[in-house]
Every structure is written in structure tokens, then in C-alpha cells.
C-alpha positions as CSV (number, residue, x, y, z in Angstrom):
1,M,5.2,21.9,61.8
2,F,8.0,19.3,61.9
3,L,5.8,16.8,59.7
4,A,5.1,19.6,57.3
5,A,8.8,20.6,57.0
6,T,9.8,16.9,56.7
7,L,7.3,16.5,53.7
8,A,8.4,19.7,52.1
9,I,12.0,18.6,52.1
10,A,11.1,15.1,50.8
11,I,9.0,16.6,48.0
12,F,11.7,19.1,47.1
13,V,14.5,16.6,47.0
14,T,12.7,14.0,45.1
15,A,11.6,16.8,42.6
16,Y,15.2,17.9,42.3
17,A,16.4,14.4,41.8
18,L,13.8,13.7,39.1
19,I,14.9,17.1,37.2
20,A,18.5,16.1,37.4
21,S,17.8,12.4,36.1
22,E,15.8,14.1,33.3
23,K,13.6,10.8,33.1
24,I,10.5,13.1,33.3
25,H,10.3,16.6,31.8
26,R,11.1,19.3,34.3
27,T,7.9,21.2,33.8
28,K,6.0,18.0,34.9
29,V,8.1,17.6,37.8
30,A,7.8,21.2,39.0
31,L,3.9,21.1,38.5
32,G,3.7,17.9,40.3
33,G,5.9,19.1,43.2
34,A,3.8,22.2,43.5
35,A,0.6,20.0,43.4
36,L,2.0,17.9,46.3
37,M,2.9,21.1,48.4
38,L,-0.7,22.3,48.0
39,L,-2.3,18.8,48.4
40,F,-0.6,18.2,51.9
41,H,-1.4,21.9,52.9
42,I,2.4,22.7,53.2
43,T,1.5,25.8,51.4
44,D,-2.0,27.2,50.4
45,A,-3.4,29.1,47.6
46,H,-2.9,32.5,49.2
47,S,0.8,31.8,49.9
48,A,1.5,30.3,46.6
49,F,0.0,32.9,44.5
50,F,-0.1,36.1,46.5
51,S,2.7,36.1,49.1
52,E,5.8,38.2,48.3
53,E,8.0,35.9,50.7
54,S,6.8,32.4,49.6
55,G,4.7,32.7,46.6
56,I,5.4,32.7,42.8
57,E,7.6,35.6,41.8
58,W,5.2,37.1,39.3
59,N,7.7,39.9,38.5
60,V,10.0,37.3,37.1
61,I,7.4,35.5,35.0
62,F,6.0,38.5,33.5
63,L,9.6,40.0,32.8
64,L,10.1,36.8,30.9
65,L,6.8,36.9,29.2
66,G,7.1,40.5,27.8
67,M,10.7,40.0,26.7
68,M,9.7,36.7,24.9
69,V,7.1,38.7,23.0
70,I,9.4,41.4,22.0
71,V,12.1,38.9,20.9
72,S,9.3,36.9,18.9
73,V,8.4,40.2,17.0
74,L,12.0,41.2,16.6
75,R,13.0,37.9,15.0
76,Q,10.6,38.5,12.1
77,T,12.7,41.4,10.9
78,G,15.9,39.3,10.0
79,V,18.0,41.0,12.6
80,F,19.2,37.9,14.2
81,E,20.5,36.6,10.9
82,Y,22.2,40.1,10.3
83,L,23.8,39.7,13.7
84,A,24.9,36.2,13.1
85,I,26.6,37.0,9.9
86,W,28.3,40.0,11.3
87,A,29.7,38.2,14.2
88,A,30.9,35.3,12.1
89,K,32.7,37.8,9.8
90,R,34.2,39.6,12.5
91,A,35.7,36.5,14.0
92,R,36.8,35.4,10.6
93,G,34.9,32.1,11.1
94,K,37.3,31.2,13.9
95,P,35.5,29.4,16.7
96,Y,37.3,30.4,19.8
97,R,37.3,34.0,18.6
98,L,33.6,33.9,17.9
99,M,32.9,32.5,21.3
100,V,35.0,35.3,23.0
101,M,33.1,37.9,20.9
102,L,29.5,36.3,21.8
103,V,30.6,36.0,25.6
104,V,31.7,39.6,25.8
105,I,28.6,40.9,24.0
106,T,26.4,38.9,26.3
107,A,28.2,40.0,29.4
108,V,27.9,43.7,28.5
109,A,24.4,43.5,27.4
110,S,23.5,41.7,30.8
111,A,24.7,44.6,32.8
112,L,22.6,46.9,30.8
113,L,19.4,44.8,30.5
114,D,19.3,41.8,32.7
115,N,20.5,38.2,32.1
116,V,17.2,36.6,31.0
117,T,16.5,39.3,28.4
118,T,20.0,39.1,27.1
119,V,20.0,35.3,26.6
120,L,16.5,35.6,25.0
121,L,18.2,38.0,22.4
122,I,21.5,36.4,21.9
123,A,20.4,32.8,21.7
124,P,18.8,33.0,18.3
125,V,22.0,34.6,16.9
126,T,24.0,31.7,18.2
127,F,21.8,29.2,16.7
128,L,22.2,30.9,13.4
129,V,26.0,31.6,13.5
130,C,26.7,27.9,14.5
131,E,24.6,26.6,11.8
132,R,26.6,28.8,9.3
133,L,29.9,27.5,10.6
134,N,28.8,23.7,11.4
135,L,29.7,24.2,15.1
136,K,27.9,22.5,17.9
137,V,25.7,25.0,19.5
138,A,25.7,23.9,23.0
139,P,29.0,25.0,24.2
140,Y,28.3,28.6,23.0
141,L,24.9,28.7,24.7
142,I,26.4,27.2,28.0
143,A,29.2,30.0,27.8
144,E,26.9,32.7,26.9
145,V,24.5,32.1,29.8
146,M,27.3,31.9,32.2
147,A,28.7,34.9,30.8
148,S,25.3,36.6,31.3
149,N,25.2,35.6,35.0
150,I,28.7,37.0,35.6
151,G,28.0,40.2,33.5
152,G,24.7,40.6,35.3
153,T,26.4,40.8,38.7
154,A,27.8,44.3,37.7
155,T,24.7,46.3,38.1
156,L,21.5,46.7,40.0
157,V,19.3,45.7,37.1
158,G,21.7,42.9,35.6
159,D,20.6,39.9,37.8
160,P,17.0,39.8,39.4
161,P,18.7,39.0,42.8
162,N,20.4,42.3,42.7
163,I,17.1,44.2,42.3
164,I,15.8,42.4,45.5
165,I,19.1,43.3,47.4
166,A,18.9,46.9,46.4
167,A,15.2,47.5,47.4
168,P,14.9,50.3,50.0
169,S,13.2,47.8,52.4
170,R,16.6,45.7,52.4
171,A,19.9,47.1,51.5
172,D,18.7,50.4,50.0
173,L,21.5,50.5,47.4
174,S,21.9,52.6,44.1
175,F,22.7,51.7,40.5
176,N,26.1,53.4,41.2
177,D,26.7,51.4,44.3
178,F,26.8,48.0,42.3
179,L,29.1,49.8,39.7
180,I,31.5,50.9,42.2
181,H,31.8,47.9,44.3
182,L,31.1,45.0,42.0
183,A,31.9,46.1,38.3
184,P,35.7,46.1,38.8
185,L,35.6,42.5,40.0
186,V,33.3,41.5,37.1
187,V,35.8,42.8,34.6
188,V,38.5,40.6,36.2
189,L,36.1,37.6,36.2
190,M,35.1,37.9,32.5
191,V,38.8,38.1,31.4
192,V,39.5,34.9,33.4
193,F,36.2,33.2,32.1
194,C,37.2,33.9,28.6
195,L,40.4,32.1,29.0
196,L,38.7,29.4,30.9
197,C,36.4,28.9,27.9
198,R,39.5,28.0,25.8
199,W,40.1,25.1,28.1
200,L,36.4,23.9,29.0
201,F,35.1,23.9,25.4
202,R,38.2,23.0,23.5
203,S,36.8,20.1,21.8
204,A,34.2,22.3,20.2
205,F,36.5,24.6,18.4
206,T,36.6,22.8,14.9
207,Y,37.7,25.2,12.3
208,D,36.5,24.8,8.7
209,P,38.4,27.2,6.3
210,A,35.8,26.6,3.6
211,L,32.9,27.6,5.7
212,A,34.7,30.5,7.0
213,E,35.5,31.7,3.5
214,E,31.9,31.3,2.4
215,I,30.8,33.5,5.5
216,M,33.2,36.1,4.4
217,T,31.6,36.5,1.1
218,L,28.0,37.1,2.5
219,E,26.4,40.5,2.9
220,E,24.7,40.9,6.2
221,R,22.5,43.8,5.2
222,E,20.6,41.5,2.9
223,A,19.3,39.4,5.9
224,I,17.0,42.2,7.0
225,T,13.6,41.5,5.6
226,D,11.4,44.3,7.1
227,R,13.1,47.4,7.8
228,R,10.2,49.4,9.0
229,L,9.3,46.6,11.5
230,L,13.1,46.7,12.7
231,I,13.0,50.3,13.5
232,Q,9.7,50.1,15.4
233,C,11.2,47.2,17.3
234,L,14.6,48.8,18.0
235,A,12.7,52.0,19.1
236,V,10.6,50.1,21.5
237,L,13.7,48.0,22.7
238,A,15.5,51.2,23.5
239,L,12.7,52.7,25.5
240,V,12.6,49.3,27.5
241,V,16.4,49.4,28.2
242,A,16.3,53.1,29.1
243,A,13.5,52.3,31.6
244,F,15.4,49.3,32.9
245,V,18.6,51.5,33.6
246,L,16.4,54.4,34.9
247,H,14.6,51.9,37.5
248,P,16.1,53.7,40.5
249,V,14.3,57.0,39.2
250,L,11.2,55.8,37.4
251,H,10.5,53.1,40.0
252,Y,8.8,50.9,37.3
253,D,9.5,47.1,37.9
254,P,11.2,45.4,35.2
255,S,8.2,43.2,34.6
256,V,5.9,46.3,34.2
257,V,8.4,47.7,31.6
258,A,8.7,44.5,29.7
259,L,4.9,44.1,29.4
260,L,4.3,47.7,28.4
261,G,7.1,47.2,25.8
262,A,5.4,44.2,24.4
263,G,1.9,45.7,24.5
264,L,3.2,48.7,22.7
265,L,5.0,46.7,20.0
266,V,2.0,44.5,19.4
267,A,-0.4,47.4,19.2
268,A,1.9,49.6,17.1
269,T,2.9,47.0,14.3
270,K,1.3,44.9,11.9
271,V,2.3,41.7,13.6
272,T,-0.7,39.8,14.7
273,T,-1.3,38.5,18.3
274,E,-0.6,34.9,17.2
275,Q,2.6,35.7,15.6
276,A,3.8,37.6,18.8
277,L,2.9,34.6,21.2
278,E,4.4,31.9,19.0
279,E,7.9,32.1,20.4
280,V,6.8,32.3,24.1
281,E,8.5,29.4,26.0
282,W,5.4,28.5,27.9
283,P,6.9,25.2,29.4
284,T,9.6,27.4,30.9
285,L,7.1,29.9,32.4
286,V,5.2,27.0,33.9
287,F,8.3,25.6,35.3
288,F,9.3,28.7,37.1
289,A,5.8,28.8,38.5
290,G,6.0,25.3,40.0
291,L,9.6,25.9,41.2
292,F,8.5,28.9,43.1
293,V,5.7,27.1,44.8
294,M,8.0,24.3,45.8
295,V,10.6,26.6,47.1
296,G,7.6,28.6,48.8
297,G,6.8,25.4,50.7
298,L,10.3,25.2,52.1
299,V,9.8,28.9,53.3
300,E,6.4,28.4,54.8
301,T,7.6,25.6,56.8
302,G,10.6,27.5,58.0
303,V,13.2,25.1,56.5
304,I,15.2,27.8,54.6
305,G,14.7,30.3,57.4
306,D,16.3,27.7,60.0
307,I,19.3,27.0,57.6
308,S,19.9,30.8,57.1
309,Q,19.5,31.4,60.8
310,A,21.9,28.6,61.7
311,A,24.4,30.3,59.5
312,A,23.8,33.6,61.2
313,D,24.1,32.3,64.6
314,A,27.3,30.3,63.7
315,T,29.0,33.8,62.7
316,E,28.7,35.3,66.3
317,G,29.3,38.8,65.1
318,R,32.5,37.9,63.4
319,L,32.4,40.1,60.2
320,G,35.1,38.4,58.1
321,F,33.7,34.9,58.9
322,A,30.2,36.0,58.3
323,T,31.1,37.5,54.9
324,M,33.1,34.3,53.8
325,L,30.3,31.9,55.0
326,L,27.7,34.0,53.4
327,L,29.5,34.1,50.0
328,W,30.2,30.3,49.8
329,A,26.9,29.1,51.4
330,S,24.9,31.5,49.1
331,A,26.9,30.0,46.0
332,G,26.1,26.5,47.2
333,L,22.4,26.9,48.0
334,S,21.8,29.1,44.8
335,A,23.1,26.0,42.7
336,I,20.2,24.0,44.3
337,V,17.5,26.6,44.8
338,D,16.9,29.2,42.0
339,N,18.8,32.3,43.3
340,I,15.6,34.6,43.2
341,P,13.6,33.0,46.0
342,Y,16.9,32.2,47.8
343,V,17.8,35.9,47.9
344,A,14.3,36.9,48.8
345,T,14.5,34.5,51.9
346,M,18.0,35.5,52.9
347,S,17.6,39.4,52.6
348,P,16.0,39.8,56.0
349,I,18.6,37.7,57.7
350,V,21.4,39.5,56.0
351,G,19.9,42.6,57.1
352,D,19.9,41.4,60.8
353,L,23.6,40.5,60.3
354,V,24.5,44.0,59.0
355,Q,23.0,45.6,62.3
356,Q,24.8,42.9,64.4
357,N,28.0,44.0,62.8
358,G,28.0,47.8,63.1
359,G,25.4,49.0,60.6
360,K,25.1,49.7,57.0
361,D,28.5,51.4,56.4
362,Q,30.7,48.9,58.4
363,A,29.1,45.7,57.2
364,Q,27.9,46.6,53.6
365,V,30.5,43.9,52.6
366,L,27.7,41.3,53.7
367,W,25.3,42.5,51.0
368,W,28.2,42.2,48.3
369,A,29.0,38.6,49.7
370,L,25.1,37.9,49.3
371,A,25.0,39.2,45.7
372,L,28.2,37.6,44.5
373,G,27.4,34.2,46.0
374,A,23.8,34.1,44.6
375,D,24.6,35.5,41.2
376,L,27.9,33.3,40.7
377,G,26.5,30.4,42.3
378,G,23.7,30.5,39.9
379,N,26.0,29.1,37.2
380,A,26.8,25.9,39.1
381,T,23.7,23.9,37.8
382,A,21.0,24.0,35.2
383,V,18.6,25.4,37.6
384,G,20.6,27.7,39.7
385,A,19.6,30.8,37.7
386,S,16.6,31.9,35.7
387,A,18.7,32.5,32.6
388,N,20.0,28.9,32.8
389,V,16.4,27.5,32.6
390,V,15.6,29.9,29.7
391,V,18.4,28.8,27.6
392,L,17.8,25.1,28.2
393,G,14.1,25.6,27.4
394,I,15.3,27.5,24.0
395,A,17.7,24.7,23.2
396,A,15.3,22.0,23.6
397,R,12.8,23.9,21.3
398,N,15.3,24.3,18.6
399,G,16.2,20.5,18.4
400,A,19.6,20.8,20.5
401,P,18.8,19.8,24.1
402,I,21.3,20.5,26.9
403,S,21.1,17.9,29.6
404,F,21.2,18.8,33.3
405,W,24.4,17.2,33.9
406,H,25.9,18.5,30.6
407,F,25.4,22.0,31.9
408,T,26.4,21.4,35.4
409,K,29.8,19.8,34.7
410,Y,30.9,23.0,33.3
411,G,29.1,25.3,35.7
412,L,30.6,23.7,38.8
413,V,34.0,24.6,37.5
414,V,33.2,28.0,36.5
415,T,31.4,28.6,39.9
416,V,34.3,27.5,42.0
417,V,36.8,29.5,40.0
418,T,34.7,32.8,40.0
419,V,33.6,32.5,43.7
420,G,37.2,31.6,44.5
421,L,38.3,34.9,42.9
422,A,35.6,36.8,44.7
423,T,36.9,35.7,48.1
424,P,40.2,37.6,48.1
425,Y,38.6,40.5,46.5
426,L,36.0,40.9,49.3
427,W,38.6,40.2,52.0
428,L,41.2,42.5,50.5
429,R,38.9,45.5,49.7
430,Y,36.4,45.4,52.7
431,L,38.1,43.4,55.5
């Protein structure tokens, strides 16, 4: 087992270094790393493809696939062009005001949908509005994906790790629990983040009065090219959103909801299968599959479990210390390992910590520390959260690639500030 664990660490670290260096496409690296995990029997086919603890998180893959299909069909209505012109006109062509508007919309939408779905919807709008105003698109995409991770922290359905934490077999938390305990902090974090954007992306705010004036003369309604298809898309999207929000009642996984919505949209409209699938980010989906297999290798060999257990042992029943350690360790590890498999691995250990510290009522703060650390820590690097990877894939596909380090230099600052603000919030409210 020691040899297998050593090999797993070596493969993962090498793969991560290659992803960060960007010398080889991240999808190739993820597939290669997954192949090596299987080749050396660090994991096997059953664990990689069927295990809930160490396998590919198919719920995430199919959630992405379903929403990508819906967005692909929605794009053909012209609604993204409509929203781009509308947003630019409301911001009066001023870059910082536009960023704040897009960031707030993204955060609110991420709380109601989930952060991956939201960035899939907002990214096309961002490309169009930045093109209209001759603005660099990368700062806006980076700000939006970070806002989606922050906003998604507020609700059960907003960020995939929250769904894992809230499961009856883990923390058994409701939609309202997240709203009551995390939404107030998220509001504060979003205000701070909007102010932070002014400093972080200051070089991107180049105002062109002529282009702004030109935008003000446009009529956004003329951008809609197929009203019937738009109505059909919005109806299906409304059903999907309602099912996301009613997850605690309906008990349909978000992946099932997304696939049902995509299937209904393709079946009920004149859009062909080829048209519906042409916008699917296949390299991104394959990257996630490979990443999950690599992380699964670390789980199978006990590497992540040993790290987590060491943290649990170090706390020795001290609730305050355990909370702060869990918050910052989760933020740090979620920056390196995608926060979905990390939270899936940590949840049983946090459950044990909760029992060691007096049970659910007394030690519920540990669950909030895990959620905040994982969700906010996902902003730190380009592979820290699913939404980050999706946005980088969309950017590359549209000819505006964002490098690993370009994203990470902003993400580290945002993560330190937001987790830093979460620290006194948890301490003062619960400890």
C-alpha cells in the first residue's frame, strides 16, 4: 500500500505540475494521469467508474452535459445578444459598472441554479458585450466565475459541494439551513468582492465614449431571432430551475434534472441533435473524468484519508481550533484538488468530528467551516472548482484563452480575503 500511495502522489503531483505549466493540454494530462492510475493498479475499473467514494462523479459530468445542451439550444434564439446589449446599456458602457452588474447577476443566479450552470449562461453574454465595447474579456470571465463560487456558497443547490454536505447520510441540512447560516456572510463577501474587483482588474477598465454612445443607440429586442424557440427554452429552463430549488422536496439529483430538461428541449423543438450538441465542451467533460480518476487513486490508497485524519487527530476535541483548521485546510486543499471529490472524502471525517464535539447542534459550525473552506477555496486556482474549469474551456474555445497562472494570481488574493472574512464570522457567530 505504501508503494501504491507513493506512486499515486507522484502521478498526481506530476500531472498537476504539467497542468500548471500548460505545456501539455490539461485534458491530455488528466487522461494520461488516469491511465497511469489504472495501469499500475492504484485504482481499478470498478472503483474508477462505479465507486461513490473514489470514482468519477457522474452527477457532475451529466449535470454539465445537460446544461451545455440547454445553453446550446438557447444560444440559437439570440437571447444572449439581447442580454449583452441590455447590460451594456444599463451600465452606460462604463467598464467597471458593467463588471459589477455582471458579477452581481452571476452571484444571484448561482445561488438559485448552481455555479456551473450560471457560468455556462453568462459567459456567452460576456463575450458579446466585451466585443461590443472593445474590452478584454478575460478579467470579466474571471470575476464572474469567482462571483459564482461565492454566490453559490449561499444555498444548498448553489455549489456541488453543498449538495454533498447536505445529504441525509452526512450533515442532513435543508435549503433553509444554508440560507440562514451562510447567506448573510455571502452578501458581505460580495460587497467586498465588488470593491476588490476595482483594484484587481483596474487595467481592464478602458472607457471608449464613442463605443458607449453606439451601444446606447442599439435596440436589444432586434437581437431575438426566434421568439417561439426562446419561449420554449425559457419554459424548460424555468422548470429546470424550479426542480433545482425544490431538490429537498422532489429528491431529483441536479444531473437528472439537467438531462431531462435537455431531452425535453431537443424533443419538443425543431433544433436538430447535431445543433444541440455542437456547443458541448467535450474536452472539459473528459478533463473532469480524468481528474476524478486521479483523485480517486489518492482516495483508494488512503492518501487523502490520512491527511484528513491527521487534521482530525490534531484538533483533540477543541471545537474552535477544529473549526479554524478545517476552514483554512479545506480552502488550501480545494485549491489543489477539485472541491467536489475533496468534500466527498472529508464529509465522513467531519461527521466524526461533529460527534466528538457534542453532536449536530453544538458542532454544526464544522459543517459550515467545510462548506466555506471548500467553496471559497475553489477560487484559488484554475482547477479548484468545476466552474473554473468550465470557464477556461469556454474561453479557449472562443479564442481568448486564460492561462492557469493568469487565473491563479487573482484567485489567491480573492481566496485569502474571503476566507479571512469568513474566519471572524464563524468565530463570533458560533464560537
